N, C-alpha and C positions, 0 to 999 in steps of 0.2 A: 216908561215901560221897563227899561233896564233897572230902574230903582225899585220898582215893584217886585220884579223877579229877584232882585238882590236880597230882599227881606223875606222872600218866600222860602219854604223848605225845598231841598233838592227833590228832583223827580222821584227818586227812590227812597225818600225820607221815611215813608211808612215801613219800608223794609229795613232801613238802617237804624230805626229808633229802638229796635229790640234790645233788651237789657244784656248786652255783652260787655266784657271788660273794656273800659275805655282808659285804663291806666297803663303806665309804662310796663307793668307786669305782663302785659300782653306779649312783650318781646320774648318771653320765655318760650313761645311757640317756635322761635328760631333755633332753640337748642338741638333738636334732631338734625338740623343742617350743619350745626357747628361741631358737634361731637366727633364726627369722623376725622376732624382735623385738629386733634388734641395736641399733637407735637407742634404744629404751626402756632396754635394759640399759646402754648407754653413758652415758646421762643419769643413771641410778641410780648407776652406778659413779663418775661424776664427783662427784655429790653426796656419795657415801660417802667418797671420798678427801678432798674438801674439808672435810667435818666432822671427819675424823680429823686432818688437818693443823691445823685450828683448835684442836682439843682439845690437841694436842701443844705449841701455842704458849703456852697459858695458864700453865704452870709458869715459862716464861721471864719473863713479866710479873710473876708473883708474886715471883721472885727479885729483879728490879729494884726492886720496891716495898720489899721487906724490907731489902735491902742499902743502899738510899738513903733509908730512912724518916727517919733522924735528920739527914741532911745535906742532903737535897733541899729546895728551896723548895716552898711550898704549891701554887703554880701548876703546878709540875712533877708533884707527886703527883696533883693534880686531873686532869692529862692522862693519867696512868697509869690512874686509875680510870675515866675516860671511855673510854679505849681498851679497858679490860676489859669495860665495858658493850657497846661496839660489837662486840667479839669474841663476847660472849654472844649478841647479836642475830643475828650471822651464823651462829653455831652452831645456834640455834633454827630459823632459816630453812632452813639446809641439812638439818637433821634432819627437819623437816617435809616438805621436798621429797623427801628420800630415802624416807621412809615412804610417801608418796603414790605414787611411781614404782614402788617395789618391790612394794607391795601390789597395785597394778594389774597388774604383770607376773605376780605369783603367780596372781591370779584368772584372767587370760587364759590362762596356760599350763595351769592345772588344767581350765578349760573345754574347751580343745583336747584334753587327755588323755581326759577323760570322753567327748567326742564320738568320739574315735578308738577307744577301747575298746568303746563301745557299737556303733559301726559294724562293728567286727570280730566281736563275739560274736553280733550279730543275724543275721549271715550264715553262722555256723558250722552245719554239718549237725547233725541231731538226735543223731547218734552221740556228739558231743562232750558232750552233756548227760546221757549215760548214766553218766558218771564224775564229775560235779560237780553240786552243788546250785545251782539258780538263785539261792538266797539268798546263797551264797558269792560268786557272780559280782557280785551287787548290793553286797555288802559291799566288794568290791575297788573297785567304781566309786565308792562313797560314802566309806567309812571310810578306805581307803588313799589316795584322792585328797585327802581332808581333811588327812592327814598331810603329803602333798607340798605342799599349799597353805601349811601352816605353815612348811615349810622354804623354799620358793621365795619366799614373801611376807614372810618375817621372818628365819628362822634363818640362811640363807646370808648375808644382808646383815649381820646382827649378827656372824656368824663372820668375814666379811671385814674388817669394821670393827675387830674385836678383834685380828685378825692384824696389821693396819696399826698399831694402837696398840701391840701387843706389839713388833713389829720397830722401829717408830719410837721408842718409849719406851726400848727397849734401847740403840739407837744413841745417843740423847741422854743416857742414863744413863752410857754409856761416856765421852762427851765431858764430862760433868759431873764424874765421878770414876771413873777407870779402876780404882782400887784397890777401891772399894766395889762396883763392877759385877762385878769378878772374883770377889769373895766371893759375890755373888748367884748367879752362874752355877754355883757349886758345888752349889747347891740343885737345879738343873734335873734331873740324873739321878734324884734322889729323887722328883721330881714325875712324870717321864715314865714310869717303870717301872709304878706303879700304874695309870696311864692305859692303857698297852698291855695289861697283864694283865687288869684288870677290864673294859676296853673290849671285848676279845674275847668275854668271857662275856656282856656286855651285848648284843652283836649277836645272839647265839644266842637269848637270852631275848626280845629285841624281836621277832624273827621268830616265835618260838613264841607270844607273846602275840597277834600279829596273826592267826595261824592259829586260835587259840581264839575270837577275836572273830568271825572269818568263820564258824566252825562254829556258834557261837551264833546268828548271824544266819540261817544256812541252816536250822537246826532250827526256829527261830521261824517263818520264812517257810513252811516245809513244813506245820507244824501249823495255822497261821492260814489257809492256803489251803484246808485241808480241815476247817474248824472245825465244819461241820455233822456230818460223819462222826465227828469226835472226840467231839462232844457226844452224838450218837446212840448211840455205843457206851460212853458214860460213861467216856471215857478222859482226862477232864480232869486227874485227880490224877496219872496216869502221865505225861501230857504236861508238867504243871508240874514233876514230879520230874526228868524228863529235861532240861528246859530249865534247871532249877535246877542240876543237876549240871554241865552244860556251862558255865553262867555262873560257877559257883563255881570251876571249873577255870580259866576265863579270869581270874578274880580272883586265884587262886593264882599263875598265871603272871605277872600284872601285879605282884603283891606281891613276887615274887622279882626281877623287873626293877627295881622301885622301890628295893628294899633294896640291890641291887648298885650302882645309880646313886648312891644316897645315901651308901653307903660310899665310893665313889670320890670324891664331892664332899667328904666330910669329910676324907679323907686328903690330897687335893690342897690344899685350902684351909689345913688345919693346917700342912702342910709349907711352903707358900709363905709364909704370914704369920709362922710361927715363924722361918724363915730371915731374913725382912725385919727382924724385931725384933732379931735378933742382929747383922745388918749395921748397923742404926741405932745400936745400942749402940757399935759401933766408930766410926761416923761422929760420934757425940756426943763421943767422946774426942778425935777429930781436931779438932773445933771448939774444944774447950777448949785443945788444944795449939796452936791458931792455924793449922793446916794447911788448914782449910776455913772459909768464911764461913757465917754462919747462913743467909743467903739461898740459898747453894749447897746446903747440907744440905737445906733445905726443898724446893728444886727437885728434888733427888735423891729425897727422900721421896715427893713427888707422882708423879714418874715411876715409882718403884718400886711405888707403890700402883696406878697405872694399869696397869703391866705385870702385877702380881699379879691385879688385877681382870680383865684380859684373859684370863689363864690360867684363872682360875676360871670365867669365862663360857664359854670354849672347852670346858672339861671338862664343862660342863652341855650345851652345844649339841651336842657330839659324840654324846650320847645321842639327841637329836632327829634328828640326821643319820643315825644308825644305824637308827633306826626307819623313817625315810623311805626309806633304802636298801632295807630289807626290803620296804616297801610298793611301791617302784619295781620290785623283782624280780618281785613278784606280778602287777603290772599288765603288765610286759613279757611274762610268761608267757602272759597272755591275748592280747596283741598278736601274739605269735609262735607261738600255739597251732597245731599241725598239724591241718589239717582233712582227714579221710579222703576227703571228696568235694571235688574241685577242678576248676575250669574249665580247659580246655586253652588254651594261649597264643593260638591262632588258631582261634576257634570257628566251626563251620559255621552257616549261617543258613537257616532255613526259608523255602521259597518261598511267597509269598502268592498266592492265599489258602490258609491252612492247612486241609487236608482232614480231618485227625484219624484217619488210618490208623495203627494201633498194632500192633507186633510184639514178641513175646517169643521169643527164640531160645535154647533149651537153657539157661535161667537157673537157676543155683545160688546160693543166698544163705543166710547165717546171720548173725544179729545179732551185733555186736561183743561184747556182754556175754554171749552164749551161743554161742560159736564151734563147740561140738560138737553143736548142735541145729539141723539144717537147717530153715529156714523155708520155702524153696522148693527143690525137688529135681528139677532137669531139666525146668522148665516151658517148653513151646513153645506159642505161641498167636498166631494172626493175627486181628486185629479190623479189619473193613472200615470205611471212613469212613461215618459215619452209623449204624452198627450199635449196637444196645443189647444189651450182654452183662452177665449177672448172674453173680455168684460166690457159691456157697453151699457149705456144709460145716460140720463141727463147729468149735467154738472152737479156735483154734491151727492151723487147717488151712492158713493162709497167705493168706486173702482180703484183709485190710487190707494185708498186705505187698506184694501186687500193686500197690496204689495208691501206697504209699510209694516203691516202686522206680520207678514211672512218673514220679512227681514228682521223682525223684532225690534223695530225702532220704538214701538210701544207694546205694552201687554194689554190684552183684552180684559174687561172687567169680569167677564165670565166666559166659559167655553175654553176650548184649546185648539192649537194649530200644530199639526204634526208634519214632520219630514221623514219619510221612510218609516212611519209608524211611531216615531219618537217625538214627544212634545218639545217644541223648540225652546220652551221655557226651562226644560231640563238639561239643555246643552249650553256649552260656552258659546257666546255669540260669535266670537272671532273664529271659532272652529267651524260652525255650520255655514257661516256666511262665505267661507272660502269656496263653497260649492254652488254659489249663486252669482250670476252676472246680471247687472242692472244697466238699462239705458233709461235715464230719468227724463221726465218731460222737459225740464230745463237743464240741458247738458252743461256740466261743469268743466270748464277748460282752465288749466293752471297756467301760471306765467312761466312756462317752460317750452321746450322745443316740441314740434309735432311728434317726433319719435318718443320723447319722454311722456307726453300726454297719452299716447296709445299704450305704451309699456306700463302705464299705471295699472292696467288691468292684470298684468302678470310681470312683476319686477324680475329682471334677469332674462327676459326674452331676447332672443338674438335679433339683429337688424333684419334678417331674412323673414323671421316670424312676424315682426312688426309690419314689414312691407306687405306680407301676405294678408294680414288682417286688414290693412288699409285698402288693398285691392278688393277684398271681399265686401268691404263697406262702401265701395265706390268713392274712396277718398284719395287714392293714389294719384290720380291725375292733377287735382288742384294742389296737393302737397308738393309735387315735383315742380310746380310753377312758382312756388314761393322762393324768395331770394336765395335761401340756403337749403332748399328742399326739406328733407326730414329733420335737419338740424336748425330750421328756422324757428326763432322764438315766436310764440303766438300772442304774447302780450297778456296783461292782466285780464282775466275772465274771457280770454280769446278775442280781444278787441279787434284783431286783424282779420277775423273770420266772419262770414255771413252766418245767419241762423242755421241754414241747411248744412253748411260746412262744419259747424260745431257739432251738429247732431251726428254727422257721419264719423267724426273723430270719436264721439262717445260710443257709436255702434262698433267701430273698429276695436275700441278698448274692450267691449263686452265679448266680441268674437275672439280676441286674443286670450281672454280669461279661460275660455274653453271649459265652462262649468256645466254640470249636468242639469241645472235649473237656470232658465233664462227669463228675465223679467223685462218687458218692453212697455214703458209708460209713454204713450204717444210718440213712439220712436221715430216715426216718419212724418210727423205733422209739419215740419219746417222744410220739407224737401219738395223740389219741383217734380213734375210728372216723370221725367226721364230718370232722375236720380232715385226717385221713390221706387220705380220699377226695378232698377238695378239692385237697390238695397233690399227690396222685398224678396227678390230671388235669393240673395245671400241669406236673409233671415229664414226663408223657407228651407234652404239647404241645411242651415245650422239647426233648425228646429226638428229635423228628422230624427235625430238621436238624443234629443233633450226634451225635458218637460218645459213647455213654454207658456208663460202667462202674458197675454197682450191686453193692454188698456188702450182703447182707441175711440175717437168720436167719428172718424172717417170709416164707414162700414166697408169700403172697398178693401181695406187692409185686413179685415177679419173674416171675409166671406169663406176663405179656404180653411179656417180653423176647424179642428175636429168637433169642437163644441163652443157655442156662444152662450154666455151667461148674462142675462139681462137683469140689471140692478135698478131699483128705484127706491129712494128714501131709506137706503141701508138694507133693503131686503131683496132676495132673489125672487123675481116675479115670473121668470121664464128661463128655460135653457134648452138647448138643442142645436142642430145644424141650421145653417142660414135658411134653406128652403122650408124647413118645418116651421121656423119662427115666422117667416113671412106668411105662410099659410094660416097660422093661428090668428093673424090679424090683431095682434096686441101692440104693446108699446114698441117692440122692435120693428114691426111692420110699419108703424107710423113714422118712425125714424128713417126707415129705409125709403119709404115713399118720398119723404121730404128731400133726402139727399139725392135720390135718383131723379126726381123731378127737377132739381136744381142742377143736374149734370155733375154732381160731385162724386158719383160712383160710376165706374165704367166697366163694361164687358158686354 
């Protein structure tokens, strides 16, 4: 199983086979993040050039010592060795400085990249996440940026240093012995060909490997976020097998990449050093013939070794650069991701105070993942400021879609939605959403304290305001019983709370927001009868001065609404107060009879 997966394309291969740059040139996308730190880059480059120059002067000192060893006075030799120690000290100082500057630059650039990517993806509309796992996005922010850190903070510096050593060493080799250098240059084509051929294969494998890592992270995130469901359905073995298959596929891809890179390294190093040995054999014969001095040959040998070492280092670093190029491409994809929902260049502004008048004008909408299934089909609705409107109907009728379109998580294919007479598509999303409070069907609890979770509705609220909101949502009593009261951490996804407690925290958050428009999506579905009554009283009190849209299956929670809108298959089939709809004996009446008969509604 694992072997089969290892040879299969990554889960998102169809997406990643698009013809984007798979060359090291993709690293140019990092320039916007590097340019703000020109001074730091210049200092690092100066240290790099300085250390390279110092390294290239060492063979000259060695030649002088060797050629003058027998004829020079002891004092002169002492000076040579002292100079060598001084050069070594300068080399050590320059190398340490280069490391500090380059590493700092890498950390700074990667921090900026992570912030930019997160700032981008946190603002993308929910439609973007229909086609990508959040775990894969996190993998790009963490794993891919770690690769870039390795390159910016180390590999590029080492590559540049080795390029300088290679070029400088080659020039000095030519000055030392043109004949021997010419022989060495004959080896270059034999070295370059495998680098080009295997390097192209290595780029593809590097990108594939990163895709499998992202897929592995995405699957793990998905399963762990639903660990209770996985365990409740005894799906542990299947989850382990699935994760194992993806991980083995990732390992298989990595193994192919490693094998290719190892083969390239072996070929290059063997060809380089075999050629050097042959050249040295010729050089040794020239020394015996008196055409070269021993010091000159040693100088040439050191330069040749430095050049060969630089080539070998570059052949290894090129693999790291290729992996980082693939990582950069993936991060750029997020930074340049097209959002289906975009703000207009010159957004309209709501006139204060916001009244909360809402309009739906012949709205047609289908979710991007289900384009052939209309979620709303010609919905027209006027909601007066301060009115409480409830939406009921079977599952999939379009109730929650009404709220999502009002929040502009999606744009309708046709028609328009207005707030105080202004099309929400003509306003900045962040601006008009500030006037809306939402209690979602699945309340989101952050891994923070109870107070911080409630204050999420209005950052900067005082502890007294937070407590007042909690009391209004019937959450104060259970919060005070937590180990640290309002300062108690609630755990990831509110693992310390029951479903009803989570919903009361979410309601308190909405109460604290104190917005003119309130959206309740099954807000009391997880509450017991006593808590529901207390919360319903708070919601009723809050709704008096606000435009309130309620989505509910339990009709007891909507009977007091000013108007009830009945949806079926994305269309409004009836609307009016509770008694009128019951008298009409339509879909609402049938739903009411079912719930009343089962004792699910009381009064």
